[in-house]
N, C-alpha and C positions, 0 to 999 in steps of 0.2 A: 819477184819485184825490182826493179833497178831503181836507185835514187837517181833522177838527176843530176848531170856532172855539177850543174849550176848554184845547186842546195846542196850543202853540206850539215849534216848533223848536228852541227855545232850550232848553226844559225836556225835551225829548226828549235832548238832546244833554248834560245836564249830569250831573255826578260828584256821586253822594251821599259825602261826607267822614265821615259818621258810622262806616259800616263800615269804613273805613281804618285811622280813628284808634283804634277798639277793636281790628283786629288787631294794631296797632304796640304798644300797651299788653299785648295778650297774649304778643305775643312778648318785649317788654323783662322782664315777669315772668317768664317762663321762661327766658332768658339770666341773669337775676339770681337767680333759685331754684338753676339748674344750675352756676354758676361758682363757682370754689375762690377763697377769699381768702387763702389760704395766702401768705407772703412767698416769691419764690424761693428765698431761700437758706436757707428751712429744708428744699429739694430737693437740695439739694447743700452740704454741711457744711463751711462754713469757719471758720476760726478770723480774728476781724476783729478789726483794734487799734483801739484809740482814738486819734486824733490826738494827737501828741507823744510817743505811748510808743515805745519799744523792747523788742525782743526779740532775745534772742542767738541766731544761727542754728546748729542742732545739727550739728556734723561727721558728716555721711552716707557711711559708705563707699561707692566708686562701684560695687559689686558689687551694692548696695540699692537704688540707684536705679532709678526708672522700672520698677518690677517690675509682672509682672501675675500671675505665681505664683512660688512657690519650689520648684525640685526639688531633694530632697536625695538623693544617692547615696550610698548603704553599700557598702563594697568590702571585699575581703579582698585585699591586697596581700602577697604570701608569709607569708602567714598570719598577718597584722596586720590589725586593723579599720583602715579609714580612710573618709573621709567627704569630700562635695565637696557645694558649694551653687551650684546654676547654672552648674556646670562648672570651679568655683575652689576649688581644694585647701583644705581648712581640718586645721588643725594637732591639734586634739585636739577631746575632748567641750566643755571649757571652752569653747573659740572657736565651737564649734556654738553650743554656747547662748547667747554672747551675739550672734552676728550674727543669731540666730534673735530673740531679744530686742528687737534693734535694729530688724527688720523687722516686727514685732509693732507697735512703737511709732508706726511710719511707716505702717502699714495693719493694722490688726486683720481686717478681711476677707478678706486675703490666702490663698487657697488653699495647700497644703502638700501636693506629691506626693513620696511618699518611691519611691525606684528601689532595690531591694535585688538586690544579686547573688546567684545561684543558690546558691552556696555559704557564704552569711552566715548563722551560726546564727539563727533566730527569735526568740529570746530580746534579741539585740543591736537588731532592727528594733524589737523592742517597747518597746525603751527610748528609741526614738528618737521613738517616737509618743508614749509618754507626756510625752516633754518636750518636743514641740510641744503637746499637750492642756495642760500643765500651764503653759506660757505665756500658753495662750487663743486658739490657734490653735482653730477650729471645725470647717473644711474639713481634713481630713487622709486623702488617697489614699494607696494601694496600687500599685505596678506591680511587675514582676518582671523583671528583666537576665538575658541569656544568660550565663555565665559562659565565658572565654575558655579 
């Protein structure tokens, strides 16, 4: 079979660049329109310091470092109300308030779980719940513990 004289072999195998350039521009427009131009720092909020500035590092209690959640146990020990935060004894309601306040300042989105022993009066549990809510915790959960 003969190849027609007006078509050469070179024309037959030549790539057409115009459609390829059109596709490249369409892909470029697609990715520019769908990308987000927000800086990454906005996704992970951090406090950046300007060069030459210093900040005093707050004294953080060891029980409040690297927390994923706060667990507050409300117990009755020989008829007296007692509290524990993450299995550490708290001396009174004032110290409980102080520790919760410090935890909230570290991470305001931290969830708080209230574990109430079975014989703790409901009013005392609600007092701790109100304390958590007044400090600004938005996620406060309840569980019940079996009394010994």
